[in-house]
C-alpha positions in Angstrom: 111.1 51.0 12.8 113.9 49.2 11.0 117.0 50.6 12.7 118.1 52.6 15.8 121.3 54.0 17.0 122.5 55.5 20.3 122.8 59.2 20.2 125.9 60.9 21.4 123.8 63.7 22.8 123.0 63.7 26.5 119.4 63.6 27.7 118.2 64.4 31.2 114.7 63.0 32.0 112.5 65.7 33.4 111.9 65.4 37.2 108.7 63.5 37.9 108.2 62.4 34.3 106.1 59.2 34.1 106.0 57.6 30.7 103.0 55.4 31.5 100.9 58.4 32.6 102.1 60.3 29.6 100.9 57.5 27.4 97.6 57.0 29.4 96.9 60.7 28.9 97.3 60.0 25.1 99.9 62.7 24.8 101.3 60.7 21.8 98.0 61.4 20.1 98.5 65.2 20.7 96.2 65.5 23.6 96.6 67.1 27.0 94.8 64.3 29.0 91.4 66.1 29.2 88.7 63.5 28.8 85.4 64.1 27.0 82.3 62.1 26.4 81.9 61.6 22.6 78.5 60.7 21.1 77.6 60.3 17.5 75.3 58.4 15.1 76.3 56.8 11.9 75.2 54.2 9.3 75.3 50.6 10.6 78.1 49.6 8.3 80.3 52.5 9.5 79.8 51.7 13.1 80.0 47.9 12.9 83.9 47.7 13.0 83.9 49.7 16.3 82.6 46.5 18.1 85.9 44.8 17.3 88.1 47.8 17.6 86.6 50.0 20.3 87.4 53.7 20.6 87.8 53.6 24.4 87.5 51.3 27.4 83.8 52.1 27.9 82.2 52.2 24.4 78.4 51.9 24.2 77.2 50.9 20.7 73.5 50.6 20.1 71.0 50.6 17.3 68.8 53.7 17.1 66.7 52.7 14.1 67.1 50.7 10.9 69.6 53.1 9.5 71.5 54.5 12.5 73.9 53.2 15.1 74.7 55.4 18.1 78.2 55.3 19.6 79.2 56.8 22.9 82.7 56.7 24.4 84.9 58.5 26.9 88.0 59.7 25.1 90.9 62.1 25.4 90.3 65.3 23.6 93.1 65.4 21.1 94.3 66.7 17.7 94.1 63.1 16.4 90.4 62.9 17.4 89.8 66.2 15.6 91.4 64.8 12.4 
């Protein structure tokens, strides 16, 4: 973002709205807050960067064999995850 301006239009915050909860439910990632347990296997090179940039707060990354790394994580089911 490079620039912002105050809008002349009025805005009324919805009663009970909690921005921190909205963000924690990953609504900005087009989700509804429903959590799923995601598990997949991939080549070692493809899964290596997930150690430094985890998918979630509880990732489990382990070697299955010489070619495959298994990744398990609890995530919000969202459109961004589908993409």
